[in-house]
N, C-alpha and C positions, 0 to 999 in steps of 0.2 A: 503493499499499500504506499509505503514511504517513497519507494522508487517510482511509482506511477505519478505521485504528486511532484516529485523532482522533475520527471519527464515533462509534465505540464508546464512547470515554471521555465524550464530550459526552452521549451517551444515559444513561450511568451518572450523570453529574452532573444531568441532567434528572430522573431517578427520585429522587435525593437531595433535590433542591428540592421535588419533589412530596410526598415523605414529610414533609418539614419543614412544608410548606404545609398538609397535612391535620391536623397535630398542634398547630398554634397557632390562637389565636382569629381568626376571620374578621373582617376589617376592621382588624386591628391592623397596626402598622408591620412586624413580623416577617412577617406574612402577605403583605403587599405586596411586601416584599423577596424572599421565597421565590417568589412568583408571577412577579416580574420575572426572577429567576434561572432559573426553569424555562422561561419564554418564550425568553430568550436562549440557553440551552443547547439548546433545541429548534431554534431558528433555525440556530445554528452546526452542529449535527448534520446537519441538512438540507443545509446548504451543503457540508459535508465529504462527505456521501454523493454529492452531485452531482459534486463534484470528483473523487471516487474513481471514479465511472463514466466520466468524461471521460478520466482517467488510463488506465483499462483499454482504452479505444478507441484510445489513442495508442501502446500498446506493440507 
């Protein structure tokens, strides 16, 4: 359950970074940071979803 909640939060963070990335100049440092943040949030969200699935199987 905690992993599923964490995945939801990382999805929100991913959306926030995406919104930032779309509003700053492409190729700028801010754009690169937002893109990196979006990528990391997506990766963690996926990892937490996988963990949540495995937690569900162990209950």
